[in-house]
N, C-alpha and C positions, 0 to 999 in steps of 0.2 A: 564588537558590535554584531558581527555575524553570529556569534554564539548566543547573544540575547535574542536575535531574530529567530534562530532555530529553536530556542527555548520557547518563545512565544508561539511559534507554529506548532510545536509538539504539545503545548499546553492547551491551545485554543482549538486545534484541529487534530487532536490525538486520534479520534475515531477514524477520520478520513485518512490520516497518515498510516494507521495500522492497516486499513483496507487496501491502500495502495501498496504497502509493503507485502502483504499477503498475496495480492494479485501478482506482484513482480516475482515473488518466490514461486508462485504457482506456474508462471510461464517458464521459469528456469528449471525447476525440478519436475520430474515426471509425475503427473497427476491424472485422475480420471477425466474423461472428456467434459463432464459437467463442470468441474472446477476450472478447467481451461476456458470454457465458454464464459463462465462468470468473470474470470480475470480479463478476458477480451472486452466484455461489456463494461467493466469498471474502468479499464484503460481507454 
């Protein structure tokens, strides 16, 4: 059931999911200040 839910989330909100993933990766990995600010805004 959780797998189907995750699949629906990935299929319906793929763009938002990728933005959140990129934002999370941006906060973890060293990036320019501009990307860090963007990640903070998204989160």
